C-alpha positions as CSV (number, residue, x, y, z in Angstrom):
1,M,188.1,78.4,124.5
2,S,187.3,81.7,126.1
3,Q,183.6,82.3,126.1
4,L,182.6,86.0,125.8
5,N,179.4,87.5,126.9
6,L,180.9,90.9,126.5
7,F,179.6,94.4,126.2
8,S,181.7,97.5,126.8
9,S,180.5,100.4,129.0
10,S,179.2,102.1,125.9
11,A,177.3,100.2,123.3
12,D,178.6,102.8,120.8
13,Q,182.2,101.9,121.5
14,P,182.6,98.1,121.6
15,I,186.0,96.7,122.4
16,N,188.1,94.4,120.2
17,L,187.3,90.8,121.1
18,L,190.5,89.4,119.6
19,P,193.7,89.4,121.6
20,Y,195.9,90.1,118.7
21,E,196.3,90.2,114.9
22,G,192.7,91.2,114.0
23,C,189.7,93.3,115.0
24,V,186.3,92.0,115.9
25,L,183.7,94.3,117.4
26,Y,180.4,93.2,118.9
27,Y,177.8,95.9,119.1
28,G,175.0,93.7,120.6
29,P,171.4,94.4,119.5
30,V,171.3,97.5,117.3
31,M,167.5,97.6,117.0
32,S,164.4,97.0,119.2
33,A,163.1,93.4,119.6
34,N,160.0,94.4,117.7
35,E,162.1,95.7,114.8
36,A,164.3,92.6,114.8
37,D,161.1,90.4,114.7
38,R,159.8,92.5,111.8
39,F,163.0,92.1,109.8
40,Y,163.2,88.4,110.6
41,E,159.7,87.9,109.0
42,L,160.5,90.1,106.0
43,L,163.7,88.3,105.3
44,M,162.0,84.9,105.5
45,Q,159.4,86.1,103.0
46,T,161.3,88.3,100.6
47,V,164.7,86.7,100.2
48,D,165.3,84.3,97.3
49,W,166.5,81.5,99.5
50,K,168.2,78.5,97.8
51,N,169.8,75.4,99.3
52,D,173.6,76.2,99.2
53,E,176.0,74.2,97.2
54,A,179.5,73.1,97.9
55,I,182.1,70.8,96.2
56,I,183.7,68.5,98.7
57,F,186.3,66.0,97.5
58,G,185.2,66.7,94.0
59,K,181.6,65.9,94.6
60,K,178.8,68.6,94.5
61,I,176.6,68.5,97.5
62,M,173.5,70.5,98.5
63,T,173.4,71.8,102.1
64,K,170.3,71.9,104.3
65,R,171.3,75.5,105.0
66,K,169.9,78.0,102.5
67,A,171.7,81.0,101.2
68,A,171.3,84.1,99.0
69,W,173.7,86.6,97.4
70,Y,172.7,90.3,96.7
71,G,174.7,93.3,95.5
72,D,175.0,96.6,93.7
73,H,176.0,94.7,90.5
74,S,175.8,91.1,89.3
75,F,179.0,90.3,91.2
76,S,180.3,86.8,90.9
77,Y,181.5,85.3,94.2
78,T,183.1,81.9,94.4
79,Y,183.4,80.0,97.7
80,S,183.3,76.2,98.4
81,Q,184.3,75.9,94.7
82,V,180.8,77.2,93.6
83,T,180.2,80.5,92.0
84,K,177.1,82.7,92.8
85,T,175.9,85.7,90.8
86,A,174.5,88.6,92.9
87,L,170.8,89.4,92.8
88,P,169.5,93.1,92.9
89,W,168.8,94.4,96.3
90,N,165.3,94.2,97.8
91,D,163.8,96.9,100.1
92,P,164.4,95.1,103.5
93,L,168.0,94.5,102.6
94,L,168.5,98.2,101.5
95,E,167.0,99.3,104.7
96,L,169.3,97.1,106.8
97,K,172.3,98.1,104.6
98,A,171.6,101.8,105.2
99,M,171.3,101.2,109.0
100,V,174.6,99.3,109.2
101,E,176.4,101.9,107.0
102,K,175.2,104.7,109.2
103,I,176.5,102.9,112.4
104,L,179.9,102.0,110.9
105,G,180.6,104.8,108.4
106,V,181.4,102.2,105.8
107,T,179.8,101.6,102.4
108,F,179.0,98.1,101.4
109,N,178.2,96.8,97.9
110,S,177.0,93.2,98.6
111,C,175.5,90.9,101.1
112,L,175.6,87.1,101.6
113,L,172.7,85.7,103.6
114,N,172.5,82.3,105.3
115,L,169.4,80.6,106.8
116,Y,170.0,77.9,109.4
117,H,166.8,76.0,110.1
118,D,168.0,74.8,113.5
119,G,171.1,74.2,115.6
120,Q,172.1,71.1,113.7
121,E,173.0,73.4,110.7
122,G,176.2,75.3,111.1
123,M,179.3,76.5,109.3
124,A,182.8,74.9,109.4
125,W,186.0,76.8,110.2
126,H,186.9,79.2,107.4
127,S,188.1,82.7,106.6
128,D,186.3,85.2,104.3
129,D,189.4,85.9,102.3
130,E,188.4,85.1,98.7
131,R,190.1,87.1,96.0
132,E,186.8,88.8,95.0
133,L,186.6,90.5,98.4
134,Q,188.4,93.7,99.3
135,K,191.5,92.7,101.1
136,N,191.3,93.6,104.9
137,G,187.9,95.1,104.2
138,T,185.1,95.4,106.8
139,I,182.5,92.6,107.0
140,A,179.3,93.5,109.0
141,S,177.3,90.6,110.3
142,L,173.6,91.0,111.4
143,S,171.9,88.1,113.2
144,F,168.1,87.4,113.4
145,G,166.3,84.6,115.2
146,A,167.8,82.0,117.4
147,V,170.8,83.0,119.6
148,R,173.8,81.0,118.4
149,K,177.4,80.7,119.5
150,F,180.0,82.1,117.1
151,A,183.7,81.2,117.4
152,F,187.1,82.4,116.2
153,K,190.4,80.4,116.1
154,H,193.8,81.8,115.4
155,K,195.4,80.1,112.4
156,Q,198.8,79.7,114.0
157,T,198.4,79.6,117.8
158,K,195.0,77.9,117.7
159,E,193.7,80.2,120.5
160,T,189.9,80.4,120.4
161,V,187.4,83.1,121.3
162,A,183.6,82.6,121.3
163,L,180.5,84.7,122.0
164,D,176.7,84.4,121.6
165,L,175.1,86.4,118.9
166,A,171.8,87.9,119.9
167,H,168.6,88.5,117.9
168,G,169.0,91.8,116.0
169,S,172.7,92.1,116.8
170,L,175.7,93.4,114.9
171,L,179.2,91.9,114.7
172,V,182.0,93.5,112.7
173,M,185.2,91.8,111.4
174,K,187.8,94.1,109.9
175,D,191.4,94.8,109.2
176,I,193.7,91.7,109.2
177,T,191.2,89.4,110.9
178,Q,190.6,87.2,107.9
179,T,194.4,86.8,107.4
180,Y,195.1,85.4,110.9
181,W,191.8,84.0,112.2
182,L,189.2,81.4,111.2
183,H,185.6,81.6,112.3
184,R,182.7,79.2,112.4
185,L,179.1,78.7,113.6
186,P,179.3,75.4,115.6
187,P,176.3,73.0,115.4
188,T,174.3,72.4,118.6
189,T,171.5,70.2,119.7
190,K,170.3,72.9,122.1
191,V,168.8,75.2,119.5
192,S,165.6,74.2,117.6
193,A,164.6,77.6,116.1
194,P,165.9,79.1,112.8
195,R,168.6,81.8,112.5
196,I,169.2,84.3,109.7
197,N,172.6,85.8,109.2
198,L,173.5,88.7,106.9
199,T,177.1,89.5,106.1
200,F,177.5,92.8,104.3
201,R,180.7,92.8,102.3
202,I,182.9,94.9,100.0
203,M,183.5,93.3,96.6
204,N,186.3,94.4,94.3
205,H,184.6,95.9,91.3
206,P,184.9,93.9,88.1
207,G,187.4,95.2,85.5
């Protein structure tokens, strides 16, 4: 696995971290440490966090990790064989959405949030390629709290790329990335603090 601690010469022009068949851009921190701290606390307090659900081998389980799903409309989103209905935006999420849209020049209509209480909670290999999502659409990922490793693996060649996601940082996955690459948040015993992750997404409009 190639471990990346990578910034381009200009923070405004990050380079593609993937060697082929996809595009992942890491902008690093896109706000001050104080602002990142402020949003971390606001998200902890204002998001309607619920233990996430998944169906594994036909059995419904509740994860320690918590999640929340927000959007412009009451979008339905099914992953891990469980369907969520989007909640209306709150003010901190709208503020972060506007900031990310200004940086990227992309309009998002939904956001999936995850709360990892410590390093023992992670996410297995997967792609964000559900039918409800815009195909080859942009996904913008904001991280708050503990620094965690994030990894990519090519579906055919099994080549891997990994980097550390900093507090207040922005990572973007776009184009054909979800078709050819898996990604995960590996568990670790080295991290004891919580991490909040927001992934702004583009849902296909119902009807």
